[in-house]
TORBARO-914942 format. One record per atom (N, C-alpha, C, O, CB): residue number from 1; x, y, z; residue in three letters; atom name. Coordinates in steps of 0.2 Angstrom, whole numbers, plus 5000, padded with zeros to 4 digits. Glycine has a CB too. Layout:
<rs>
+-----+------+------+------+------+------+
! seq !   c1 !   c2 !   c3 ! type ! atom !
+-----+------+------+------+------+------+
! NUM !    X !    Y !    Z !  ALA !   CA !
...
+-----+------+------+------+------+------+
</rs>
This chain:
<rs>
+-----+------+------+------+------+------+
! seq !   c1 !   c2 !   c3 ! type ! atom !
+-----+------+------+------+------+------+
!   1 ! 5004 ! 4994 ! 5000 !  MET !    N !
!   1 ! 5000 ! 5000 ! 5000 !  MET !   CA !
!   1 ! 5004 ! 5006 ! 5000 !  MET !    C !
!   1 ! 5002 ! 5011 ! 4997 !  MET !    O !
!   1 ! 4995 ! 5000 ! 5006 !  MET !   CB !
!   2 ! 5010 ! 5006 ! 5003 !  GLU !    N !
!   2 ! 5014 ! 5012 ! 5004 !  GLU !   CA !
!   2 ! 5017 ! 5014 ! 4997 !  GLU !    C !
!   2 ! 5017 ! 5020 ! 4995 !  GLU !    O !
!   2 ! 5020 ! 5011 ! 5008 !  GLU !   CB !
!   3 ! 5018 ! 5009 ! 4993 !  ARG !    N !
!   3 ! 5021 ! 5011 ! 4986 !  ARG !   CA !
!   3 ! 5015 ! 5014 ! 4982 !  ARG !    C !
!   3 ! 5017 ! 5019 ! 4978 !  ARG !    O !
!   3 ! 5023 ! 5004 ! 4982 !  ARG !   CB !
!   4 ! 5009 ! 5012 ! 4983 !  SER !    N !
!   4 ! 5004 ! 5015 ! 4979 !  SER !   CA !
!   4 ! 5003 ! 5022 ! 4981 !  SER !    C !
!   4 ! 5002 ! 5026 ! 4976 !  SER !    O !
!   4 ! 4997 ! 5011 ! 4980 !  SER !   CB !
!   5 ! 5003 ! 5024 ! 4987 !  GLY !    N !
!   5 ! 5002 ! 5030 ! 4989 !  GLY !   CA !
!   5 ! 5008 ! 5035 ! 4987 !  GLY !    C !
!   5 ! 5007 ! 5041 ! 4985 !  GLY !    O !
!   5 ! 5002 ! 5031 ! 4997 !  GLY !   CB !
!   6 ! 5014 ! 5032 ! 4987 !  CYS !    N !
!   6 ! 5020 ! 5036 ! 4984 !  CYS !   CA !
!   6 ! 5019 ! 5037 ! 4977 !  CYS !    C !
!   6 ! 5020 ! 5043 ! 4974 !  CYS !    O !
!   6 ! 5026 ! 5032 ! 4985 !  CYS !   CB !
!   7 ! 5017 ! 5032 ! 4973 !  ARG !    N !
!   7 ! 5016 ! 5033 ! 4966 !  ARG !   CA !
!   7 ! 5010 ! 5038 ! 4964 !  ARG !    C !
!   7 ! 5011 ! 5043 ! 4960 !  ARG !    O !
!   7 ! 5014 ! 5027 ! 4962 !  ARG !   CB !
!   8 ! 5005 ! 5038 ! 4968 !  LYS !    N !
!   8 ! 5000 ! 5043 ! 4967 !  LYS !   CA !
!   8 ! 5002 ! 5050 ! 4969 !  LYS !    C !
!   8 ! 5000 ! 5055 ! 4965 !  LYS !    O !
!   8 ! 4994 ! 5041 ! 4972 !  LYS !   CB !
!   9 ! 5006 ! 5051 ! 4974 !  ARG !    N !
!   9 ! 5009 ! 5057 ! 4976 !  ARG !   CA !
!   9 ! 5013 ! 5060 ! 4970 !  ARG !    C !
!   9 ! 5013 ! 5066 ! 4968 !  ARG !    O !
!   9 ! 5013 ! 5057 ! 4982 !  ARG !   CB !
!  10 ! 5018 ! 5055 ! 4968 !  GLU !    N !
!  10 ! 5022 ! 5057 ! 4962 !  GLU !   CA !
!  10 ! 5018 ! 5059 ! 4956 !  GLU !    C !
!  10 ! 5020 ! 5064 ! 4953 !  GLU !    O !
!  10 ! 5027 ! 5052 ! 4960 !  GLU !   CB !
!  11 ! 5013 ! 5056 ! 4954 !  ARG !    N !
!  11 ! 5009 ! 5057 ! 4949 !  ARG !   CA !
!  11 ! 5005 ! 5064 ! 4950 !  ARG !    C !
!  11 ! 5005 ! 5068 ! 4945 !  ARG !    O !
!  11 ! 5004 ! 5051 ! 4947 !  ARG !   CB !
!  12 ! 5003 ! 5065 ! 4956 !  SER !    N !
!  12 ! 4999 ! 5071 ! 4957 !  SER !   CA !
!  12 ! 5004 ! 5077 ! 4956 !  SER !    C !
!  12 ! 5002 ! 5082 ! 4954 !  SER !    O !
!  12 ! 4996 ! 5071 ! 4964 !  SER !   CB !
!  13 ! 5010 ! 5076 ! 4959 !  GLN !    N !
!  13 ! 5015 ! 5082 ! 4958 !  GLN !   CA !
!  13 ! 5017 ! 5083 ! 4951 !  GLN !    C !
!  13 ! 5017 ! 5089 ! 4948 !  GLN !    O !
!  13 ! 5022 ! 5080 ! 4962 !  GLN !   CB !
!  14 ! 5017 ! 5078 ! 4947 !  ALA !    N !
!  14 ! 5019 ! 5078 ! 4940 !  ALA !   CA !
!  14 ! 5013 ! 5082 ! 4936 !  ALA !    C !
!  14 ! 5014 ! 5086 ! 4932 !  ALA !    O !
!  14 ! 5020 ! 5072 ! 4936 !  ALA !   CB !
!  15 ! 5007 ! 5080 ! 4938 !  GLU !    N !
!  15 ! 5001 ! 5083 ! 4934 !  GLU !   CA !
!  15 ! 5001 ! 5090 ! 4936 !  GLU !    C !
!  15 ! 4999 ! 5094 ! 4932 !  GLU !    O !
!  15 ! 4995 ! 5079 ! 4936 !  GLU !   CB !
!  16 ! 5002 ! 5092 ! 4942 !  SER !    N !
!  16 ! 5001 ! 5099 ! 4944 !  SER !   CA !
!  16 ! 5007 ! 5103 ! 4941 !  SER !    C !
!  16 ! 5006 ! 5109 ! 4941 !  SER !    O !
!  16 ! 5002 ! 5099 ! 4952 !  SER !   CB !
!  17 ! 5012 ! 5100 ! 4939 !  ALA !    N !
!  17 ! 5017 ! 5104 ! 4935 !  ALA !   CA !
!  17 ! 5014 ! 5107 ! 4929 !  ALA !    C !
!  17 ! 5017 ! 5112 ! 4926 !  ALA !    O !
!  17 ! 5023 ! 5100 ! 4934 !  ALA !   CB !
!  18 ! 5010 ! 5103 ! 4926 !  PHE !    N !
!  18 ! 5007 ! 5105 ! 4919 !  PHE !   CA !
!  18 ! 5001 ! 5110 ! 4920 !  PHE !    C !
!  18 ! 4999 ! 5113 ! 4915 !  PHE !    O !
!  18 ! 5005 ! 5099 ! 4915 !  PHE !   CB !
!  19 ! 4998 ! 5110 ! 4926 !  ARG !    N !
!  19 ! 4992 ! 5114 ! 4927 !  ARG !   CA !
!  19 ! 4993 ! 5122 ! 4926 !  ARG !    C !
!  19 ! 4988 ! 5125 ! 4923 !  ARG !    O !
!  19 ! 4989 ! 5113 ! 4934 !  ARG !   CB !
!  20 ! 4998 ! 5125 ! 4929 !  PRO !    N !
!  20 ! 4998 ! 5132 ! 4928 !  PRO !   CA !
!  20 ! 4998 ! 5134 ! 4921 !  PRO !    C !
!  20 ! 4995 ! 5139 ! 4919 !  PRO !    O !
!  20 ! 5005 ! 5134 ! 4931 !  PRO !   CB !
!  21 ! 5001 ! 5131 ! 4916 !  ALA !    N !
!  21 ! 5001 ! 5133 ! 4909 !  ALA !   CA !
!  21 ! 4994 ! 5132 ! 4906 !  ALA !    C !
!  21 ! 4992 ! 5137 ! 4902 !  ALA !    O !
!  21 ! 5006 ! 5128 ! 4905 !  ALA !   CB !
!  22 ! 4990 ! 5127 ! 4908 !  PHE !    N !
!  22 ! 4983 ! 5127 ! 4906 !  PHE !   CA !
!  22 ! 4979 ! 5132 ! 4908 !  PHE !    C !
!  22 ! 4975 ! 5135 ! 4905 !  PHE !    O !
!  22 ! 4981 ! 5120 ! 4908 !  PHE !   CB !
!  23 ! 4980 ! 5134 ! 4915 !  TYR !    N !
!  23 ! 4975 ! 5139 ! 4918 !  TYR !   CA !
!  23 ! 4977 ! 5146 ! 4916 !  TYR !    C !
!  23 ! 4974 ! 5151 ! 4917 !  TYR !    O !
!  23 ! 4976 ! 5139 ! 4925 !  TYR !   CB !
!  24 ! 4983 ! 5147 ! 4912 !  GLU !    N !
!  24 ! 4985 ! 5154 ! 4910 !  GLU !   CA !
!  24 ! 4980 ! 5156 ! 4904 !  GLU !    C !
!  24 ! 4980 ! 5162 ! 4903 !  GLU !    O !
!  24 ! 4992 ! 5154 ! 4908 !  GLU !   CB !
!  25 ! 4977 ! 5152 ! 4901 !  LYS !    N !
!  25 ! 4973 ! 5154 ! 4895 !  LYS !   CA !
!  25 ! 4966 ! 5157 ! 4898 !  LYS !    C !
!  25 ! 4963 ! 5154 ! 4903 !  LYS !    O !
!  25 ! 4971 ! 5148 ! 4891 !  LYS !   CB !
!  26 ! 4964 ! 5162 ! 4895 !  THR !    N !
!  26 ! 4958 ! 5166 ! 4897 !  THR !   CA !
!  26 ! 4952 ! 5163 ! 4894 !  THR !    C !
!  26 ! 4953 ! 5159 ! 4889 !  THR !    O !
!  26 ! 4959 ! 5173 ! 4896 !  THR !   CB !
!  27 ! 4946 ! 5164 ! 4897 !  LEU !    N !
!  27 ! 4940 ! 5162 ! 4894 !  LEU !   CA !
!  27 ! 4940 ! 5164 ! 4886 !  LEU !    C !
!  27 ! 4938 ! 5160 ! 4882 !  LEU !    O !
!  27 ! 4934 ! 5164 ! 4898 !  LEU !   CB !
!  28 ! 4942 ! 5170 ! 4885 !  GLN !    N !
!  28 ! 4941 ! 5173 ! 4878 !  GLN !   CA !
!  28 ! 4946 ! 5169 ! 4873 !  GLN !    C !
!  28 ! 4944 ! 5167 ! 4868 !  GLN !    O !
!  28 ! 4943 ! 5180 ! 4878 !  GLN !   CB !
!  29 ! 4952 ! 5167 ! 4876 !  GLU !    N !
!  29 ! 4957 ! 5163 ! 4872 !  GLU !   CA !
!  29 ! 4954 ! 5156 ! 4870 !  GLU !    C !
!  29 ! 4955 ! 5154 ! 4865 !  GLU !    O !
!  29 ! 4963 ! 5163 ! 4875 !  GLU !   CB !
!  30 ! 4951 ! 5153 ! 4875 !  LEU !    N !
!  30 ! 4948 ! 5147 ! 4874 !  LEU !   CA !
!  30 ! 4942 ! 5147 ! 4870 !  LEU !    C !
!  30 ! 4941 ! 5142 ! 4866 !  LEU !    O !
!  30 ! 4946 ! 5144 ! 4881 !  LEU !   CB !
!  31 ! 4938 ! 5152 ! 4870 !  GLN !    N !
!  31 ! 4932 ! 5153 ! 4865 !  GLN !   CA !
!  31 ! 4935 ! 5154 ! 4858 !  GLN !    C !
!  31 ! 4932 ! 5151 ! 4853 !  GLN !    O !
!  31 ! 4928 ! 5159 ! 4867 !  GLN !   CB !
!  32 ! 4940 ! 5158 ! 4857 !  GLN !    N !
!  32 ! 4943 ! 5159 ! 4851 !  GLN !   CA !
!  32 ! 4946 ! 5152 ! 4848 !  GLN !    C !
!  32 ! 4945 ! 5151 ! 4842 !  GLN !    O !
!  32 ! 4949 ! 5164 ! 4851 !  GLN !   CB !
!  33 ! 4949 ! 5148 ! 4852 !  GLU !    N !
!  33 ! 4952 ! 5142 ! 4850 !  GLU !   CA !
!  33 ! 4946 ! 5137 ! 4848 !  GLU !    C !
!  33 ! 4947 ! 5133 ! 4843 !  GLU !    O !
!  33 ! 4956 ! 5139 ! 4856 !  GLU !   CB !
!  34 ! 4941 ! 5137 ! 4852 !  ASN !    N !
!  34 ! 4935 ! 5133 ! 4851 !  ASN !   CA !
!  34 ! 4932 ! 5135 ! 4844 !  ASN !    C !
!  34 ! 4930 ! 5131 ! 4840 !  ASN !    O !
!  34 ! 4930 ! 5134 ! 4856 !  ASN !   CB !
!  35 ! 4932 ! 5141 ! 4843 !  ASP !    N !
!  35 ! 4929 ! 5144 ! 4836 !  ASP !   CA !
!  35 ! 4933 ! 5141 ! 4830 !  ASP !    C !
!  35 ! 4931 ! 5139 ! 4825 !  ASP !    O !
!  35 ! 4928 ! 5151 ! 4836 !  ASP !   CB !
!  36 ! 4940 ! 5142 ! 4831 !  SER !    N !
!  36 ! 4944 ! 5140 ! 4826 !  SER !   CA !
!  36 ! 4944 ! 5132 ! 4825 !  SER !    C !
!  36 ! 4944 ! 5130 ! 4819 !  SER !    O !
!  36 ! 4952 ! 5141 ! 4828 !  SER !   CB !
!  37 ! 4943 ! 5128 ! 4830 !  LEU !    N !
!  37 ! 4942 ! 5121 ! 4829 !  LEU !   CA !
!  37 ! 4936 ! 5119 ! 4826 !  LEU !    C !
!  37 ! 4935 ! 5115 ! 4822 !  LEU !    O !
!  37 ! 4943 ! 5118 ! 4836 !  LEU !   CB !
!  38 ! 4930 ! 5123 ! 4828 !  LYS !    N !
!  38 ! 4924 ! 5122 ! 4824 !  LYS !   CA !
!  38 ! 4925 ! 5123 ! 4817 !  LYS !    C !
!  38 ! 4922 ! 5119 ! 4813 !  LYS !    O !
!  38 ! 4918 ! 5127 ! 4827 !  LYS !   CB !
!  39 ! 4928 ! 5129 ! 4815 !  GLN !    N !
!  39 ! 4929 ! 5130 ! 4808 !  GLN !   CA !
!  39 ! 4933 ! 5124 ! 4804 !  GLN !    C !
!  39 ! 4931 ! 5123 ! 4799 !  GLN !    O !
!  39 ! 4933 ! 5137 ! 4807 !  GLN !   CB !
!  40 ! 4938 ! 5122 ! 4808 !  LEU !    N !
!  40 ! 4942 ! 5116 ! 4805 !  LEU !   CA !
!  40 ! 4937 ! 5110 ! 4804 !  LEU !    C !
!  40 ! 4938 ! 5107 ! 4799 !  LEU !    O !
!  40 ! 4948 ! 5114 ! 4810 !  LEU !   CB !
!  41 ! 4933 ! 5109 ! 4809 !  VAL !    N !
!  41 ! 4928 ! 5103 ! 4808 !  VAL !   CA !
!  41 ! 4924 ! 5104 ! 4802 !  VAL !    C !
!  41 ! 4923 ! 5099 ! 4798 !  VAL !    O !
!  41 ! 4924 ! 5102 ! 4814 !  VAL !   CB !
!  42 ! 4921 ! 5110 ! 4801 !  VAL !    N !
!  42 ! 4917 ! 5111 ! 4795 !  VAL !   CA !
!  42 ! 4921 ! 5110 ! 4789 !  VAL !    C !
!  42 ! 4918 ! 5107 ! 4784 !  VAL !    O !
!  42 ! 4914 ! 5119 ! 4795 !  VAL !   CB !
!  43 ! 4927 ! 5113 ! 4788 !  GLN !    N !
!  43 ! 4931 ! 5112 ! 4782 !  GLN !   CA !
!  43 ! 4933 ! 5105 ! 4781 !  GLN !    C !
!  43 ! 4932 ! 5103 ! 4775 !  GLN !    O !
!  43 ! 4938 ! 5116 ! 4783 !  GLN !   CB !
!  44 ! 4934 ! 5101 ! 4786 !  LEU !    N !
!  44 ! 4936 ! 5094 ! 4785 !  LEU !   CA !
!  44 ! 4930 ! 5090 ! 4783 !  LEU !    C !
!  44 ! 4930 ! 5086 ! 4779 !  LEU !    O !
!  44 ! 4939 ! 5091 ! 4792 !  LEU !   CB !
!  45 ! 4924 ! 5092 ! 4786 !  SER !    N !
!  45 ! 4918 ! 5089 ! 4784 !  SER !   CA !
!  45 ! 4916 ! 5090 ! 4776 !  SER !    C !
!  45 ! 4914 ! 5086 ! 4773 !  SER !    O !
!  45 ! 4912 ! 5091 ! 4788 !  SER !   CB !
!  46 ! 4917 ! 5096 ! 4774 !  GLN !    N !
!  46 ! 4916 ! 5098 ! 4767 !  GLN !   CA !
!  46 ! 4921 ! 5094 ! 4763 !  GLN !    C !
!  46 ! 4919 ! 5092 ! 4757 !  GLN !    O !
!  46 ! 4917 ! 5105 ! 4766 !  GLN !   CB !
!  47 ! 4927 ! 5093 ! 4765 !  LEU !    N !
!  47 ! 4932 ! 5089 ! 4761 !  LEU !   CA !
!  47 ! 4930 ! 5082 ! 4760 !  LEU !    C !
!  47 ! 4930 ! 5079 ! 4755 !  LEU !    O !
!  47 ! 4939 ! 5090 ! 4764 !  LEU !   CB !
!  48 ! 4927 ! 5079 ! 4766 !  VAL !    N !
!  48 ! 4925 ! 5072 ! 4766 !  VAL !   CA !
!  48 ! 4919 ! 5072 ! 4761 !  VAL !    C !
!  48 ! 4919 ! 5067 ! 4757 !  VAL !    O !
!  48 ! 4924 ! 5070 ! 4773 !  VAL !   CB !
!  49 ! 4914 ! 5076 ! 4762 !  MET !    N !
!  49 ! 4908 ! 5076 ! 4758 !  MET !   CA !
!  49 ! 4910 ! 5076 ! 4750 !  MET !    C !
!  49 ! 4907 ! 5072 ! 4746 !  MET !    O !
!  49 ! 4903 ! 5081 ! 4759 !  MET !   CB !
!  50 ! 4915 ! 5081 ! 4748 !  LYS !    N !
!  50 ! 4917 ! 5081 ! 4741 !  LYS !   CA !
!  50 ! 4920 ! 5075 ! 4739 !  LYS !    C !
!  50 ! 4919 ! 5072 ! 4733 !  LYS !    O !
!  50 ! 4922 ! 5087 ! 4740 !  LYS !   CB !
!  51 ! 4924 ! 5072 ! 4743 !  GLN !    N !
!  51 ! 4928 ! 5066 ! 4741 !  GLN !   CA !
!  51 ! 4923 ! 5060 ! 4741 !  GLN !    C !
!  51 ! 4924 ! 5056 ! 4736 !  GLN !    O !
!  51 ! 4933 ! 5064 ! 4747 !  GLN !   CB !
!  52 ! 4918 ! 5059 ! 4745 !  VAL !    N !
!  52 ! 4913 ! 5054 ! 4745 !  VAL !   CA !
!  52 ! 4909 ! 5055 ! 4738 !  VAL !    C !
!  52 ! 4907 ! 5050 ! 4735 !  VAL !    O !
!  52 ! 4909 ! 5054 ! 4751 !  VAL !   CB !
!  53 ! 4907 ! 5061 ! 4737 !  ALA !    N !
!  53 ! 4903 ! 5063 ! 4731 !  ALA !   CA !
!  53 ! 4907 ! 5061 ! 4725 !  ALA !    C !
!  53 ! 4904 ! 5059 ! 4720 !  ALA !    O !
!  53 ! 4901 ! 5070 ! 4731 !  ALA !   CB !
!  54 ! 4913 ! 5062 ! 4725 !  GLY !    N !
!  54 ! 4917 ! 5061 ! 4719 !  GLY !   CA !
!  54 ! 4919 ! 5053 ! 4718 !  GLY !    C !
!  54 ! 4920 ! 5051 ! 4712 !  GLY !    O !
!  54 ! 4924 ! 5064 ! 4720 !  GLY !   CB !
!  55 ! 4918 ! 5049 ! 4723 !  GLN !    N !
!  55 ! 4919 ! 5042 ! 4722 !  GLN !   CA !
!  55 ! 4913 ! 5039 ! 4719 !  GLN !    C !
!  55 ! 4913 ! 5033 ! 4717 !  GLN !    O !
!  55 ! 4921 ! 5039 ! 4729 !  GLN !   CB !
!  56 ! 4907 ! 5042 ! 4719 !  ARG !    N !
!  56 ! 4901 ! 5039 ! 4717 !  ARG !   CA !
!  56 ! 4900 ! 5039 ! 4710 !  ARG !    C !
!  56 ! 4895 ! 5037 ! 4707 !  ARG !    O !
!  56 ! 4895 ! 5042 ! 4720 !  ARG !   CB !
+-----+------+------+------+------+------+
</rs>
Protein backbone atom coordinates (compact mmCIF):
# COMPACT_ATOMS: atom_id res chain seq x y z
CA MET A 1 0.00 0.00 0.00
CA GLU A 2 2.83 2.40 0.76
CA ARG A 3 4.15 2.14 -2.80
CA SER A 4 0.75 2.95 -4.25
CA GLY A 5 0.48 6.08 -2.13
CA CYS A 6 3.96 7.18 -3.18
CA ARG A 7 3.13 6.64 -6.85
CA LYS A 8 -0.10 8.60 -6.52
CA ARG A 9 1.77 11.45 -4.84
CA GLU A 10 4.43 11.46 -7.58
CA ARG A 11 1.77 11.42 -10.29
CA SER A 12 -0.13 14.24 -8.60
CA GLN A 13 3.03 16.35 -8.42
CA ALA A 14 3.80 15.68 -12.08
CA GLU A 15 0.25 16.58 -13.13
CA SER A 16 0.28 19.78 -11.10
CA ALA A 17 3.42 20.87 -12.95
CA PHE A 18 1.34 21.08 -16.14
CA ARG A 19 -1.68 22.83 -14.62
CA PRO A 20 -0.33 26.39 -14.44
CA ALA A 21 0.22 26.58 -18.21
CA PHE A 22 -3.31 25.33 -18.81
CA TYR A 23 -4.90 27.83 -16.46
CA GLU A 24 -3.04 30.75 -18.01
CA LYS A 25 -5.46 30.76 -20.93
CA THR A 26 -8.34 33.15 -20.51
CA LEU A 27 -11.93 32.34 -21.28
CA GLN A 28 -11.73 34.53 -24.37
CA GLU A 29 -8.67 32.66 -25.64
CA LEU A 30 -10.42 29.34 -25.11
CA GLN A 31 -13.50 30.58 -26.96
CA GLN A 32 -11.35 31.75 -29.88
CA GLU A 33 -9.60 28.39 -29.97
CA ASN A 34 -12.96 26.64 -29.86
CA ASP A 35 -14.23 28.74 -32.78
CA SER A 36 -11.12 27.92 -34.79
CA LEU A 37 -11.58 24.22 -34.11
CA LYS A 38 -15.23 24.42 -35.16
CA GLN A 39 -14.17 26.01 -38.46
CA LEU A 40 -11.65 23.22 -39.01
CA VAL A 41 -14.34 20.61 -38.41
CA VAL A 42 -16.60 22.29 -40.97
CA GLN A 43 -13.77 22.44 -43.53
CA LEU A 44 -12.85 18.81 -42.98
CA SER A 45 -16.48 17.76 -43.24
CA GLN A 46 -16.80 19.58 -46.55
CA LEU A 47 -13.66 17.89 -47.88
CA VAL A 48 -14.96 14.48 -46.85
CA MET A 49 -18.34 15.13 -48.49
CA LYS A 50 -16.64 16.23 -51.73
CA GLN A 51 -14.43 13.16 -51.71
CA VAL A 52 -17.35 10.82 -51.06
CA ALA A 53 -19.42 12.50 -53.79
CA GLY A 54 -16.50 12.16 -56.21
CA GLN A 55 -16.25 8.42 -55.56
CA ARG A 56 -19.86 7.79 -56.58
